[in-house]
C-alpha positions, -999 to +999 in steps of 0.1 A: +131+363+100+136+376+062+148+407+049+116+422+052+111+413+088+137+430+105+137+457+085+105+466+097+118+459+130+146+486+134+139+509+103+169+528+092+200+514+100+216+484+105+255+485+120+268+464+090+272+478+051+260+459+023+296+446+016+303+426+047+263+414+042+276+406+007+308+390+020+291+370+045+266+353+021+295+340+003+311+326+031+280+306+043+274+295+006+306+296-019+286+290-048+255+317-046+242+337-072+241+375-078+200+372-075+202+353-040+227+379-029+207+404-038+174+392-022+193+383+008+206+418+013+177+438-001+200+452-027+194+450-062+214+419-085+229+452-102+242+462-066+256+427-056+276+422-089+294+460-081+300+449-045+315+416-053+340+429-081+347+459-054+359+424-032+367+406-059+396+440-067+403+448-031+414+410-028+388+395-005+375+374-029+378+351-060+362+334-081+361+306-105+338+294-130+319+256-127+300+253-155+272+282-160+276+290-122+309+311-101+319+295-074+340+318-047+366+320-023+367+340+007+399+351+017+398+354+054+433+365+057+432+400+050+423+427+073+397+448+077+397+478+059+381+507+087+418+519+109+391+516+140+396+471+129+427+467+108+437+451+138+418+420+130+413+398+099+380+394+076+382+358+090+376+370+126+344+391+117+329+363+098+333+337+124+309+356+149+285+359+120+283+329+105+248+307+113+260+271+124 
C-alpha cells in the first residue's frame, strides 16, 4: 500500500512519528536517498534531511560517504526516547517493524 493509499484509509494520524518512519526506511535500506525517504514517509526532502540530522545528533544514526551517496548505520542499542518506552532499545522497535 502506498503512503497516499494509507492516508486515505485512515486520515489524520498514525501510530508512529516521522522520525520512526525515517529510521525504519534507513534500517531497511542503509543506502536509501533522502528523496526516497521523503517519498515513503510523506514529507518533504528538507524535512527528511532535518530528521536524519536530528537522529544523527542523538546518536541513533551515523553515516559515511560512499562515492556521491551516504551509507547510513543505525545504532540499535540506544533506548527509545520517551519515559514510557525508555526501557526498550530502538532495535526492539525496528525488529517488530522491518519487513522480512
